[in-house]
Phi, psi and omega in degrees: 000158186299334182276357180231019187242018183296345177280344182240344180215139175232146179201173181271140174291148007268027179280138173232149183229124170252142185230150173237114189251136169244096188311130178080352183246319182155193182206158171247126180243129173257115186249118184239140172261108182276353178275177181263343179264150173300142186226129171271134182216159175239123183248129180239125178258133178280093186295326180297316180297334183258015180060035179240006183299138178077005180253141178282129180252144173251132180248141176225133172277111185289343179279329183246339185083000181284147172291148175233138176295137179225088183264115178053037177083015180242141174226152177240148181203157168244126185237127177298155179301139179059033177235171180218163175233155173233118181247135173250117175249123185223156179289135178287000000 
């Protein structure tokens, strides 16, 4: 849950991230903006802690089907206030 994952994911407030991890395979991240203003954020996942270090990841926005850049476990996004995104990051 987002209140216990600061060792594996970092982001800017008021953004929160909940993750579902399949070690060595990838993760599903639910990224929510709890504020009322649109927010630009940079989210960093600790790939080493999740047994994904050194692996190339492919990112997909599950709400739109669009590919998302995932450089060294980091993604950037702009999220409208009181909205969320769902990202699937998986090993190529």
